C-alpha positions in Angstrom: 31.2 -19.6 -38.8 32.0 -17.3 -41.7 33.2 -13.7 -41.3 29.9 -12.4 -42.9 27.9 -14.5 -40.4 29.9 -13.1 -37.5 29.3 -9.6 -38.7 25.6 -10.2 -39.0 25.5 -11.7 -35.4 27.0 -8.5 -34.0 24.8 -6.3 -36.2 21.8 -8.3 -34.8 23.2 -7.8 -31.3 23.4 -3.9 -31.7 19.9 -4.0 -33.2 18.6 -5.8 -30.1 20.3 -3.2 -27.9 18.7 -0.5 -29.9 15.3 -2.0 -29.5 15.9 -2.8 -25.7 15.1 -6.5 -26.6 16.7 -8.3 -23.6 15.5 -11.7 -24.9 17.1 -11.4 -28.2 20.4 -10.1 -26.5 20.5 -13.1 -24.4 20.0 -15.4 -27.4 23.0 -13.8 -29.1 25.5 -14.2 -26.3 27.2 -17.2 -24.8 26.4 -18.4 -21.3 29.9 -17.5 -20.1 30.2 -14.2 -22.0 32.7 -11.7 -20.6 32.0 -8.0 -21.0 34.9 -5.6 -20.1 34.4 -1.8 -19.8 37.6 0.0 -18.6 37.6 2.9 -16.5 36.8 4.3 -13.0 34.4 6.9 -11.6 31.4 5.9 -13.8 28.6 3.4 -13.2 29.3 1.0 -16.1 33.0 0.4 -15.7 34.0 -3.0 -14.8 34.1 -6.7 -15.8 31.0 -8.7 -15.9 30.6 -12.5 -16.6 27.6 -14.6 -17.9 24.1 -13.8 -18.5 23.7 -12.6 -14.9 26.5 -10.1 -15.6 25.0 -8.9 -18.7 21.6 -8.5 -16.9 23.4 -6.5 -14.3 25.1 -4.2 -16.9 21.7 -3.6 -18.6 20.0 -2.9 -15.4 22.8 -0.4 -14.3 22.8 1.1 -17.7 19.0 1.7 -17.8 19.1 3.3 -14.3 22.2 5.5 -14.9 22.5 6.6 -18.5 20.4 7.7 -21.4 22.2 7.0 -24.8 21.9 6.6 -28.5 24.6 4.4 -29.9 25.4 4.3 -33.6 27.7 1.5 -34.9 29.2 2.9 -38.0 31.8 0.3 -39.2 32.3 -3.4 -38.9 35.7 -4.8 -39.5 36.3 -8.6 -39.1 38.9 -11.2 -39.2 38.4 -14.7 -38.1 36.2 -14.9 -35.0 36.8 -11.2 -34.1 34.6 -8.3 -35.1 35.7 -4.7 -34.5 32.8 -2.2 -34.3 33.6 1.6 -34.7 30.9 3.8 -33.5 29.7 6.9 -31.8 27.5 7.5 -28.8 25.7 10.6 -27.4 24.0 10.6 -24.2 23.4 11.9 -20.6 24.3 10.5 -17.1 21.0 10.6 -15.2 22.5 11.3 -11.8 24.3 14.4 -13.0 22.2 15.5 -15.9 25.4 16.0 -17.7 25.8 15.1 -21.5 28.7 13.3 -23.2 29.8 12.3 -26.6 31.9 9.2 -27.1 33.7 7.7 -30.0 34.1 4.0 -29.3 35.4 0.8 -30.6 34.0 -2.7 -29.4 36.2 -5.7 -30.0 34.0 -8.6 -30.0 34.7 -12.4 -30.3 32.0 -14.5 -31.9 32.0 -18.3 -31.5 29.4 -20.7 -32.8 27.1 -17.8 -33.5 27.2 -16.1 -30.1 29.3 -13.4 -28.6 31.7 -14.7 -26.1 33.8 -11.6 -25.3 33.1 -7.9 -25.6 35.8 -5.3 -24.8 34.8 -1.8 -25.0 37.4 0.9 -25.9 35.4 4.1 -25.0 36.3 7.7 -23.9 36.4 6.9 -20.3 37.4 10.6 -19.5 34.2 11.9 -21.2 32.1 9.5 -19.3 33.9 10.0 -16.0 33.5 13.9 -16.3 29.8 13.5 -17.1 29.4 11.2 -14.0 31.0 13.6 -11.5 28.8 15.6 -9.3 29.4 19.3 -9.2 30.0 20.8 -5.7 26.5 22.1 -5.7 25.1 18.6 -6.6 23.4 17.5 -9.9 23.2 20.2 -12.7 
């Protein structure tokens, strides 16, 4: 596919995330997608595989985090699309807020996302996920 089509596929993916359109998301990702979120001490960290892994990630996210994500820039070469963006949100368990500048490195093959690797501010997210000694804020 062309670079322009790959960028549009990724834009469609982020639009589906923004709408909470799970069906559209699954239609835009490969059956064997791999999604990597580095880090520890926060609910979304880890590597997930396939549609079941993506469903688990979406379920975990909806239960644990409120966020607004703003993709700001799309840079592409070959089958790779880098998305530079910003997120603001709250960890539900602690009621703590966070701000996060991020980059997603996404591979698109045959019109579907096959790999997503998030480069996020894991420290900001881990801090917002930590309980205070007295419990949730």
